[in-house]
TIPADO-165013 format. One record per residue (C-alpha): z, x, y; residue number from 1. Coordinates in Angstrom, 2 decimals. Layout:
+---------+---------+---------+--------+
!      zz !      xx !      yy ! drenba !
+---------+---------+---------+--------+
!       Z !       X !       Y !    NUM !
...
+---------+---------+---------+--------+
REM end
This chain:
+---------+---------+---------+--------+
!      zz !      xx !      yy ! drenba !
+---------+---------+---------+--------+
!    0.00 !    0.00 !    0.00 !      1 !
!   -0.78 !    1.11 !    3.53 !      2 !
!    0.84 !    0.39 !    6.82 !      3 !
!   -0.65 !    1.07 !   10.25 !      4 !
!    1.59 !    2.79 !   12.78 !      5 !
!    1.18 !    4.45 !   16.16 !      6 !
!    1.23 !    8.21 !   16.58 !      7 !
!    4.64 !    7.87 !   18.26 !      8 !
!    6.05 !    6.43 !   15.03 !      9 !
!    4.75 !    9.24 !   12.83 !     10 !
!    7.56 !   11.27 !   11.28 !     11 !
!    7.94 !   14.25 !    8.97 !     12 !
!    7.65 !   13.11 !    5.34 !     13 !
!    5.01 !   10.42 !    5.93 !     14 !
!    1.83 !   10.56 !    3.90 !     15 !
!   -1.26 !   10.00 !    6.05 !     16 !
!   -4.00 !    7.87 !    4.48 !     17 !
!   -6.43 !    7.32 !    7.37 !     18 !
!   -6.84 !    8.15 !   11.07 !     19 !
!   -8.41 !    6.11 !   13.88 !     20 !
!  -10.95 !    8.88 !   14.47 !     21 !
!  -13.09 !   11.28 !   12.44 !     22 !
!  -11.25 !   14.04 !   10.60 !     23 !
!  -13.88 !   16.39 !   12.06 !     24 !
!  -12.26 !   15.78 !   15.46 !     25 !
!   -8.90 !   17.15 !   14.27 !     26 !
!   -7.77 !   20.58 !   13.06 !     27 !
!   -6.98 !   19.24 !    9.57 !     28 !
!  -10.28 !   17.93 !    8.23 !     29 !
!   -8.96 !   16.43 !    5.03 !     30 !
!   -8.63 !   12.83 !    3.92 !     31 !
!   -4.93 !   12.67 !    3.14 !     32 !
!   -1.91 !   14.91 !    3.48 !     33 !
!    1.83 !   14.71 !    3.96 !     34 !
!    3.35 !   15.55 !    7.34 !     35 !
!    5.63 !   18.55 !    6.85 !     36 !
!    6.20 !   19.73 !   10.43 !     37 !
!    6.49 !   18.51 !   14.02 !     38 !
!    3.61 !   20.85 !   14.88 !     39 !
!    1.23 !   18.78 !   12.74 !     40 !
!    2.20 !   15.64 !   14.66 !     41 !
!    1.68 !   17.49 !   17.94 !     42 !
!   -1.82 !   18.57 !   16.87 !     43 !
!   -2.79 !   15.02 !   15.83 !     44 !
!   -1.62 !   13.68 !   19.19 !     45 !
!   -3.53 !   16.41 !   21.03 !     46 !
!   -6.65 !   15.42 !   19.07 !     47 !
!   -6.46 !   11.91 !   20.53 !     48 !
!   -5.12 !   10.11 !   17.46 !     49 !
!   -3.35 !    6.89 !   18.51 !     50 !
!   -3.22 !    4.80 !   15.33 !     51 !
!   -3.08 !    5.86 !   11.69 !     52 !
!   -2.49 !    4.40 !    8.25 !     53 !
!    0.38 !    5.80 !    6.19 !     54 !
!    1.72 !    5.14 !    2.72 !     55 !
!    3.97 !    2.10 !    3.11 !     56 !
!    6.28 !    3.37 !    0.35 !     57 !
!    7.29 !    6.22 !    2.65 !     58 !
!    8.11 !    3.94 !    5.57 !     59 !
!   11.37 !    2.02 !    5.99 !     60 !
!   11.49 !   -0.90 !    8.38 !     61 !
!   13.30 !    1.10 !   11.03 !     62 !
!   11.03 !    4.16 !   10.57 !     63 !
!   14.22 !    6.17 !   10.40 !     64 !
!   14.22 !    7.51 !    6.85 !     65 !
!   11.51 !    8.48 !    4.43 !     66 !
!   10.89 !    9.22 !    0.82 !     67 !
!   10.67 !   12.90 !   -0.14 !     68 !
!    7.43 !   14.52 !    0.97 !     69 !
!    4.90 !   14.44 !   -1.86 !     70 !
!    1.47 !   15.97 !   -2.23 !     71 !
!   -1.39 !   13.50 !   -1.63 !     72 !
!   -3.14 !   12.31 !   -4.77 !     73 !
!   -6.39 !   14.11 !   -4.07 !     74 !
!   -4.78 !   17.44 !   -3.19 !     75 !
!   -4.29 !   20.26 !   -5.65 !     76 !
!   -2.38 !   23.49 !   -5.56 !     77 !
!   -5.57 !   25.37 !   -4.63 !     78 !
!   -6.13 !   24.30 !   -0.98 !     79 !
!   -4.48 !   26.23 !    1.80 !     80 !
!   -1.97 !   24.17 !    3.77 !     81 !
!   -3.57 !   22.34 !    6.70 !     82 !
!   -0.78 !   23.58 !    8.93 !     83 !
!   -1.52 !   27.22 !    8.16 !     84 !
!   -1.89 !   29.22 !   11.35 !     85 !
!   -4.96 !   31.49 !   11.53 !     86 !
!   -4.31 !   35.16 !   10.85 !     87 !
!   -4.34 !   36.97 !   14.21 !     88 !
!   -7.31 !   39.21 !   14.96 !     89 !
!   -6.74 !   42.94 !   15.24 !     90 !
!   -8.84 !   43.22 !   18.39 !     91 !
!  -10.22 !   40.66 !   20.92 !     92 !
!  -13.52 !   38.85 !   20.38 !     93 !
!  -15.24 !   40.41 !   23.41 !     94 !
!  -14.22 !   43.91 !   22.31 !     95 !
!  -15.55 !   43.46 !   18.76 !     96 !
!  -18.81 !   41.70 !   19.71 !     97 !
!  -20.86 !   44.85 !   20.56 !     98 !
!  -19.87 !   46.47 !   17.24 !     99 !
!  -20.63 !   43.22 !   15.39 !    100 !
!  -24.11 !   43.16 !   16.93 !    101 !
!  -24.81 !   46.67 !   15.64 !    102 !
!  -23.56 !   45.75 !   12.17 !    103 !
!  -25.68 !   42.60 !   12.15 !    104 !
!  -28.84 !   44.56 !   13.05 !    105 !
!  -28.11 !   47.15 !   10.37 !    106 !
!  -27.53 !   44.46 !    7.73 !    107 !
!  -30.79 !   42.74 !    8.61 !    108 !
!  -32.66 !   46.04 !    8.24 !    109 !
!  -30.98 !   46.84 !    4.92 !    110 !
!  -31.80 !   43.47 !    3.31 !    111 !
!  -35.37 !   43.73 !    4.58 !    112 !
!  -35.69 !   47.15 !    2.91 !    113 !
!  -33.97 !   45.93 !   -0.27 !    114 !
!  -36.35 !   43.01 !   -0.68 !    115 !
!  -39.30 !   45.29 !   -0.01 !    116 !
!  -38.09 !   47.73 !   -2.66 !    117 !
!  -37.72 !   45.02 !   -5.31 !    118 !
!  -41.10 !   43.53 !   -4.44 !    119 !
!  -42.68 !   46.97 !   -4.96 !    120 !
!  -40.84 !   47.53 !   -8.24 !    121 !
!  -38.40 !   50.08 !   -6.86 !    122 !
!  -34.65 !   50.15 !   -7.51 !    123 !
!  -32.23 !   48.62 !   -5.02 !    124 !
!  -30.71 !   51.07 !   -2.55 !    125 !
!  -27.16 !   50.06 !   -3.39 !    126 !
!  -25.70 !   52.95 !   -1.39 !    127 !
!  -27.19 !   51.50 !    1.78 !    128 !
!  -26.21 !   47.94 !    0.83 !    129 !
!  -22.63 !   48.97 !    0.07 !    130 !
!  -22.32 !   50.89 !    3.33 !    131 !
!  -23.52 !   48.01 !    5.49 !    132 !
!  -21.39 !   45.44 !    3.65 !    133 !
!  -18.40 !   47.70 !    4.16 !    134 !
!  -19.14 !   47.70 !    7.89 !    135 !
!  -19.43 !   43.89 !    7.86 !    136 !
!  -16.06 !   43.61 !    6.11 !    137 !
!  -14.49 !   45.96 !    8.66 !    138 !
!  -15.83 !   43.83 !   11.51 !    139 !
!  -14.61 !   40.60 !    9.91 !    140 !
!  -11.16 !   42.09 !    9.37 !    141 !
!  -10.95 !   43.26 !   12.99 !    142 !
!  -12.09 !   39.91 !   14.36 !    143 !
!  -13.76 !   37.28 !   12.13 !    144 !
!  -15.28 !   35.32 !   15.01 !    145 !
!  -17.49 !   38.08 !   16.47 !    146 !
!  -19.81 !   38.61 !   13.50 !    147 !
!  -19.67 !   34.93 !   12.57 !    148 !
!  -20.82 !   33.96 !   16.08 !    149 !
!  -24.05 !   35.91 !   15.52 !    150 !
!  -25.05 !   33.76 !   12.56 !    151 !
!  -26.66 !   31.36 !   15.03 !    152 !
!  -29.42 !   33.99 !   15.35 !    153 !
!  -32.59 !   32.79 !   13.67 !    154 !
!  -36.19 !   33.95 !   13.62 !    155 !
!  -38.78 !   31.72 !   12.04 !    156 !
!  -41.08 !   34.45 !   10.70 !    157 !
!  -38.19 !   36.46 !    9.25 !    158 !
!  -36.10 !   33.59 !    7.97 !    159 !
!  -35.21 !   35.13 !    4.60 !    160 !
!  -33.70 !   38.27 !    6.17 !    161 !
!  -31.70 !   36.45 !    8.85 !    162 !
!  -30.58 !   33.88 !    6.28 !    163 !
!  -29.30 !   36.58 !    3.92 !    164 !
!  -27.23 !   38.27 !    6.64 !    165 !
!  -25.93 !   34.96 !    7.99 !    166 !
!  -24.93 !   33.77 !    4.53 !    167 !
!  -23.03 !   36.99 !    3.89 !    168 !
!  -21.25 !   36.98 !    7.27 !    169 !
!  -20.19 !   33.34 !    6.89 !    170 !
!  -19.00 !   33.90 !    3.32 !    171 !
!  -16.97 !   36.93 !    4.40 !    172 !
!  -15.30 !   34.95 !    7.14 !    173 !
!  -14.37 !   32.25 !    4.64 !    174 !
!  -13.07 !   34.90 !    2.27 !    175 !
!  -10.89 !   36.42 !    4.98 !    176 !
!   -9.61 !   32.95 !    5.87 !    177 !
!   -8.67 !   32.42 !    2.21 !    178 !
!   -6.78 !   35.71 !    2.13 !    179 !
!   -9.16 !   37.76 !   -0.04 !    180 !
!   -8.31 !   41.44 !   -0.54 !    181 !
!  -10.83 !   44.02 !    0.67 !    182 !
!  -12.22 !   44.62 !   -2.84 !    183 !
!  -12.99 !   40.92 !   -3.26 !    184 !
!  -14.53 !   40.76 !    0.21 !    185 !
!  -16.85 !   43.65 !   -0.67 !    186 !
!  -17.95 !   41.85 !   -3.84 !    187 !
!  -18.45 !   38.54 !   -2.03 !    188 !
!  -20.28 !   40.14 !    0.89 !    189 !
!  -22.61 !   42.11 !   -1.37 !    190 !
!  -23.34 !   39.17 !   -3.63 !    191 !
!  -24.15 !   36.82 !   -0.77 !    192 !
!  -26.24 !   39.40 !    1.12 !    193 !
!  -28.36 !   39.71 !   -2.06 !    194 !
!  -28.13 !   36.06 !   -3.13 !    195 !
!  -31.84 !   35.41 !   -2.49 !    196 !
!  -33.13 !   38.72 !   -3.86 !    197 !
!  -34.88 !   36.77 !   -6.64 !    198 !
!  -37.26 !   35.25 !   -4.06 !    199 !
!  -39.08 !   38.59 !   -4.02 !    200 !
!  -40.50 !   37.64 !   -7.43 !    201 !
!  -41.68 !   34.17 !   -6.36 !    202 !
!  -45.34 !   33.84 !   -5.23 !    203 !
!  -45.61 !   34.03 !   -1.44 !    204 !
!  -47.79 !   30.92 !   -1.27 !    205 !
!  -44.95 !   28.90 !   -2.80 !    206 !
!  -42.22 !   30.52 !   -0.68 !    207 !
!  -44.11 !   29.77 !    2.54 !    208 !
!  -45.55 !   26.39 !    1.63 !    209 !
!  -45.29 !   24.17 !    4.76 !    210 !
!  -44.76 !   20.91 !    2.89 !    211 !
!  -42.83 !   19.37 !    0.02 !    212 !
!  -43.11 !   21.14 !   -3.33 !    213 !
!  -44.98 !   19.60 !   -6.22 !    214 !
!  -42.90 !   19.29 !   -9.38 !    215 !
!  -44.39 !   22.41 !  -10.97 !    216 !
!  -44.00 !   24.42 !   -7.76 !    217 !
!  -40.36 !   23.44 !   -7.48 !    218 !
!  -39.74 !   24.60 !  -11.04 !    219 !
!  -41.17 !   27.99 !  -10.10 !    220 !
!  -39.11 !   28.09 !   -6.91 !    221 !
!  -35.91 !   27.33 !   -8.80 !    222 !
!  -36.46 !   30.46 !  -10.88 !    223 !
!  -35.30 !   32.63 !   -7.97 !    224 !
!  -31.64 !   32.08 !   -8.87 !    225 !
!  -32.04 !   33.43 !  -12.40 !    226 !
!  -34.46 !   36.16 !  -11.33 !    227 !
!  -31.98 !   37.31 !   -8.71 !    228 !
!  -29.14 !   37.46 !  -11.21 !    229 !
!  -31.37 !   39.44 !  -13.58 !    230 !
!  -32.24 !   41.96 !  -10.87 !    231 !
!  -28.58 !   42.47 !  -10.02 !    232 !
!  -27.50 !   42.63 !  -13.67 !    233 !
!  -29.91 !   45.56 !  -14.12 !    234 !
!  -28.53 !   47.35 !  -11.07 !    235 !
!  -26.07 !   50.11 !  -11.88 !    236 !
!  -22.50 !   49.56 !  -10.73 !    237 !
!  -22.60 !   45.79 !  -10.21 !    238 !
!  -20.15 !   43.72 !  -12.23 !    239 !
!  -20.52 !   40.02 !  -12.99 !    240 !
!  -18.68 !   39.04 !   -9.78 !    241 !
!  -21.51 !   40.52 !   -7.67 !    242 !
!  -23.98 !   38.26 !   -9.53 !    243 !
!  -22.16 !   34.97 !   -8.98 !    244 !
!  -23.61 !   34.06 !   -5.53 !    245 !
!  -27.19 !   34.69 !   -6.67 !    246 !
!  -26.72 !   32.74 !   -9.90 !    247 !
!  -24.62 !   29.85 !   -8.59 !    248 !
!  -25.57 !   29.15 !   -4.95 !    249 !
!  -27.75 !   26.21 !   -6.00 !    250 !
!  -25.28 !   24.82 !   -8.55 !    251 !
!  -23.32 !   21.71 !   -7.53 !    252 !
!  -19.78 !   20.72 !   -8.48 !    253 !
!  -21.02 !   17.47 !  -10.02 !    254 !
!  -23.43 !   19.31 !  -12.32 !    255 !
!  -26.62 !   18.24 !  -10.51 !    256 !
!  -27.65 !   21.73 !   -9.37 !    257 !
!  -29.60 !   24.53 !  -11.00 !    258 !
!  -30.29 !   26.72 !  -12.95 !    259 !
!  -27.66 !   25.70 !  -15.55 !    260 !
!  -26.36 !   22.35 !  -14.21 !    261 !
!  -22.83 !   23.72 !  -14.30 !    262 !
!  -19.98 !   21.58 !  -12.95 !    263 !
!  -17.05 !   22.79 !  -10.87 !    264 !
!  -14.88 !   23.83 !  -13.80 !    265 !
!  -17.52 !   26.37 !  -14.86 !    266 !
!  -18.29 !   27.74 !  -11.37 !    267 !
!  -16.70 !   30.72 !   -9.64 !    268 !
!  -15.17 !   30.44 !   -6.18 !    269 !
!  -17.80 !   32.94 !   -5.00 !    270 !
!  -20.47 !   30.50 !   -6.16 !    271 !
!  -18.77 !   27.53 !   -4.53 !    272 !
!  -18.51 !   29.40 !   -1.21 !    273 !
!  -22.11 !   30.63 !   -1.44 !    274 !
!  -23.37 !   27.07 !   -1.95 !    275 !
!  -21.71 !   25.86 !    1.26 !    276 !
!  -22.74 !   28.72 !    3.53 !    277 !
!  -26.27 !   28.71 !    2.08 !    278 !
!  -26.69 !   25.03 !    2.92 !    279 !
!  -25.18 !   25.47 !    6.39 !    280 !
!  -27.47 !   28.29 !    7.47 !    281 !
!  -30.57 !   26.79 !    5.84 !    282 !
!  -30.13 !   23.36 !    7.41 !    283 !
!  -29.44 !   24.80 !   10.89 !    284 !
!  -32.60 !   26.95 !   10.71 !    285 !
!  -36.13 !   25.99 !   11.75 !    286 !
!  -38.37 !   26.14 !    8.70 !    287 !
!  -42.06 !   25.54 !    8.19 !    288 !
!  -41.24 !   22.08 !    6.81 !    289 !
!  -38.36 !   20.93 !    9.06 !    290 !
!  -36.69 !   21.51 !   12.42 !    291 !
!  -33.16 !   22.85 !   12.16 !    292 !
!  -30.25 !   20.47 !   12.68 !    293 !
!  -27.47 !   21.13 !   15.17 !    294 !
!  -24.45 !   22.98 !   13.73 !    295 !
!  -22.20 !   19.95 !   14.35 !    296 !
!  -24.55 !   17.59 !   12.51 !    297 !
!  -24.78 !   20.09 !    9.65 !    298 !
!  -20.98 !   20.23 !    9.34 !    299 !
!  -20.97 !   16.45 !    9.08 !    300 !
!  -23.63 !   16.70 !    6.35 !    301 !
!  -21.48 !   19.20 !    4.45 !    302 !
!  -18.46 !   16.96 !    4.85 !    303 !
!  -20.41 !   14.06 !    3.31 !    304 !
!  -21.64 !   16.27 !    0.48 !    305 !
!  -18.02 !   17.23 !   -0.15 !    306 !
!  -16.84 !   13.64 !   -0.30 !    307 !
!  -19.76 !   12.76 !   -2.58 !    308 !
!  -18.89 !   15.55 !   -5.00 !    309 !
!  -21.94 !   17.77 !   -4.50 !    310 !
!  -20.06 !   20.72 !   -2.98 !    311 !
!  -16.37 !   21.64 !   -3.00 !    312 !
!  -14.75 !   19.40 !   -0.39 !    313 !
!  -11.67 !   21.59 !    0.02 !    314 !
!  -13.82 !   24.65 !    0.76 !    315 !
!  -15.85 !   22.61 !    3.26 !    316 !
!  -12.60 !   21.91 !    5.11 !    317 !
!  -11.79 !   25.63 !    5.14 !    318 !
!  -15.33 !   26.43 !    6.29 !    319 !
!  -15.01 !   24.10 !    9.28 !    320 !
!  -11.77 !   25.84 !   10.19 !    321 !
!  -13.71 !   29.11 !   10.17 !    322 !
!  -16.70 !   28.13 !   12.34 !    323 !
!  -15.03 !   25.41 !   14.43 !    324 !
!  -15.84 !   21.76 !   14.99 !    325 !
!  -18.24 !   22.96 !   17.69 !    326 !
!  -19.68 !   26.24 !   16.33 !    327 !
!  -20.77 !   29.01 !   18.67 !    328 !
!  -24.19 !   28.23 !   20.13 !    329 !
!  -23.65 !   24.45 !   20.11 !    330 !
!  -24.96 !   22.63 !   23.16 !    331 !
!  -22.43 !   20.07 !   24.40 !    332 !
!  -21.97 !   17.51 !   27.16 !    333 !
!  -18.70 !   17.32 !   29.08 !    334 !
!  -16.98 !   14.25 !   30.53 !    335 !
!  -18.03 !   15.51 !   33.98 !    336 !
!  -21.73 !   15.23 !   33.10 !    337 !
!  -22.14 !   19.01 !   32.85 !    338 !
!  -23.99 !   20.62 !   29.94 !    339 !
!  -22.53 !   23.73 !   28.33 !    340 !
!  -22.99 !   26.18 !   25.46 !    341 !
!  -20.09 !   26.96 !   23.15 !    342 !
!  -19.38 !   30.70 !   23.48 !    343 !
!  -16.17 !   31.21 !   21.49 !    344 !
!  -14.03 !   29.17 !   19.10 !    345 !
!  -10.34 !   28.61 !   19.94 !    346 !
!   -8.59 !   28.51 !   16.54 !    347 !
!   -5.36 !   27.07 !   17.91 !    348 !
!   -7.17 !   24.32 !   19.86 !    349 !
!  -10.34 !   23.53 !   17.83 !    350 !
!  -11.58 !   20.81 !   20.20 !    351 !
!  -11.32 !   23.05 !   23.26 !    352 !
!  -13.60 !   26.10 !   22.84 !    353 !
!  -14.65 !   28.61 !   25.47 !    354 !
!  -17.97 !   27.39 !   26.90 !    355 !
!  -20.64 !   28.53 !   29.34 !    356 !
!  -21.40 !   25.85 !   31.94 !    357 !
!  -25.20 !   25.67 !   32.21 !    358 !
!  -25.69 !   22.66 !   34.50 !    359 !
!  -23.64 !   21.09 !   37.26 !    360 !
!  -22.45 !   17.49 !   37.40 !    361 !
!  -25.86 !   16.32 !   38.68 !    362 !
!  -27.66 !   17.90 !   35.73 !    363 !
!  -29.16 !   20.76 !   37.75 !    364 !
!  -29.19 !   24.19 !   36.13 !    365 !
!  -26.65 !   26.52 !   37.68 !    366 !
!  -28.04 !   29.64 !   39.33 !    367 !
!  -25.06 !   31.51 !   37.88 !    368 !
!  -23.68 !   30.18 !   34.57 !    369 !
!  -19.89 !   29.86 !   34.56 !    370 !
!  -17.49 !   30.61 !   31.70 !    371 !
!  -14.83 !   27.94 !   31.16 !    372 !
!  -12.01 !   28.01 !   28.60 !    373 !
!  -11.40 !   24.32 !   27.90 !    374 !
!   -7.98 !   25.21 !   26.47 !    375 !
!   -6.83 !   26.76 !   29.78 !    376 !
!   -7.44 !   24.35 !   32.66 !    377 !
!   -5.49 !   23.56 !   35.79 !    378 !
!   -7.72 !   20.87 !   37.30 !    379 !
!   -7.18 !   17.18 !   36.68 !    380 !
!   -8.72 !   15.37 !   34.97 !    381 !
!   -9.46 !   18.13 !   32.49 !    382 !
!  -13.01 !   18.81 !   31.42 !    383 !
!  -13.60 !   18.04 !   27.74 !    384 !
!  -16.46 !   17.71 !   25.28 !    385 !
!  -17.77 !   14.19 !   24.85 !    386 !
!  -20.94 !   14.64 !   22.80 !    387 !
!  -23.33 !   17.06 !   21.12 !    388 !
!  -26.73 !   17.74 !   22.68 !    389 !
!  -29.93 !   18.92 !   21.08 !    390 !
!  -30.73 !   22.02 !   23.17 !    391 !
!  -34.48 !   21.52 !   22.79 !    392 !
!  -34.29 !   17.97 !   24.13 !    393 !
!  -32.38 !   19.08 !   27.22 !    394 !
!  -34.41 !   22.25 !   27.79 !    395 !
!  -31.60 !   24.74 !   27.12 !    396 !
!  -31.96 !   27.94 !   25.12 !    397 !
!  -28.45 !   29.06 !   24.05 !    398 !
!  -29.65 !   32.62 !   23.38 !    399 !
!  -30.49 !   33.10 !   27.07 !    400 !
!  -26.83 !   32.64 !   27.89 !    401 !
!  -25.13 !   34.20 !   24.87 !    402 !
!  -27.26 !   37.25 !   24.20 !    403 !
!  -27.56 !   38.75 !   27.67 !    404 !
!  -25.34 !   41.71 !   26.75 !    405 !
!  -27.56 !   42.52 !   23.79 !    406 !
!  -30.65 !   43.09 !   25.94 !    407 !
+---------+---------+---------+--------+
REM end
């Protein structure tokens, strides 16, 4: 049984069943959980929650005493607590960003060379791969947001290379968030950087086909997962864990994926992570057969896939905590009518990122863009995000505002 209460009546020990707004608009991003601290209530209130449904068995008529806190039915011991504070970064975002840019460029070059080597029948240069993945891990450990912010970089004619680097960077950030040791991060980063290496053995005319695959073409395309795992299995020094992302990134927790139709119980966490970050980067990228979706819309897609049992819903929740409700590069509209680009994610206040104001309140482009931290404001009423914009529709190129230092 459920009972609807106001946020002011919410107490420690209550089990939340439903909110009056999307879970994507809160820092928790899960269907149900038990309130275990006053800080959780504070965060819900700050997210704009006014009404919520709770388990009536936990609520006495005077709202003064509650049953012992219990884990929600659909939670397991695996998920990290929704109240977990993010691990502090070793150095600030702005300080790490130049180094992250250099690492990103090096990784893109290495995967380009690796795919060229395999296509020409040469052995993988694992020394170069290991070195660049080590540098990616170092960057992620210093500040996870800097390298992750660069995953918005896309280039249509070099999609496979950018996609490989983006997938690896996103997976590493998730791994850090989950508390992986350095050895595991190196395995995850290497496996995801090389997760599409099998595409080098797929005919180019199929890889670059601008329309929907015919049934026989799709069967050939699906072979890249197995071919990739075979390439890596024949590479000296790589254990089975390095192969998991290549083999499992198209598997689905409900058994509907490929190549082996394995369900969640038979999949590694590396594979489950790879599936999520692979979908995220692919769907946000412009391809020959579709225009990329906005990051926010793609997160909503992943959330639906999680609830439908296609991908791991708990890992989707952790992924959103890594990239933010409004990922870097998102184009947003503020309550003042101004348009802005998200520049940096605020982990402690997910709905209030650092943005670059691109237009003024009349919609005119500013001659000098202005940085604004939505979490640190003194004016009233405060500026806040009200909607997501498609940058193409409003004539805004986020890269012009975010990549100036790189030029």
